[in-house]
C-alpha positions, 0 to 999 in steps of 0.5 A: 707760718701761714701767709694769712696769719703772717699778714695779720700779725706783721702787716696790719697796716696794709692788710686787705682781703685782696692780699690774701688767698681766696681759699684762706678767706673762704675758710675763715669766713665759711660757716662750720659744717655742724649746724649750731642750735639756737642758743638762748641767753648769754653763753660761756666760752673758754679759749687759750691762745698764748699770753692771756693779755692779748686773748682778752684784749681781742675778745674784749673788742668783739661785739656780743662779748659781755665779759672777758676774764683772764685766768688759768685752766687745766690744773689744780687750785693749789698751782693756779697762781702766776708765779707757778703757772709761768714755770710751765709745770702746772698743766694750766694754760693761760686762758680767757673765759668769755660770756657772749650773746649768741644773737650777736656773735656765734660760737663758730665766729669766735673760733674764726677770730681765735684762729685768724687773729688771736693765735697761729693754730699750727704752733705747739706750746708757743705763741709769739715770743712766749714758750711753754705748755702754758702758752698752748692754743686750746678750745675748752667746750662748755657743752656738747654743741660747742664741742661738735662745732669746734671739732668740725671747724678744726677739720674744716681748717685742717683740710684747707691746705693753707698750712704746711704744718698740722693744726695743733689747737687742742680741744680740752675737757672743761675743768675749773677755771681760776681767775688770774690775779687782779693786775692781769685783768684788763691789762691791755686797757690799763697799759696801752704803752707797755712794750709787749702790748704795743708789739704783740697785742695791739696788732691783734686788735687792729687785725680784728678791726680789719678782718672782722669789721662787723664784729669789732667794737672800739670800746673795750669791754671790761669784766 
């Protein structure tokens, strides 16, 4: 596990940039090499990074994100229900579809949050305590511009030398996104004392606040 990721996940209370390596800070803070076009109006992004409760919670606390919806991406409509997806055989990933204002938060900044707060980018088909292909980390570009930025950022992080293992985050072609059951939506907001949320997801939100204070907002964005 990367030292920066470990510090974020397990040492949120003492996390500081001074405690991380300079190269790690530079990689996560540097703009991607690909120039991003000026986006107009709200944009949509889809990310997978383990259990969607935590992914949704982190991006719901991100400035510029106007909605975050948990759901399933990569499989068919017939199998887009939790009881089937959770078995790991439907080709879906637990994912979150967000709408964001690019004048407040850029797509590459969302990728930085995905890599450094939400998910360990070296893990294959698992995150935290969860195992299975439905917990894979993935980026789903919605257009050619997002794909170019994602490819550039993955190359940039892969060349950083911060990980002994290769970057495993996948770029997947966009397919239909299926919203998850109602009880999964805003789960962290509605269940702050849930044991899983306290152990695995609340630290990620705290890491967002510590790592990206300019992009953190205390109020949870629902929708």
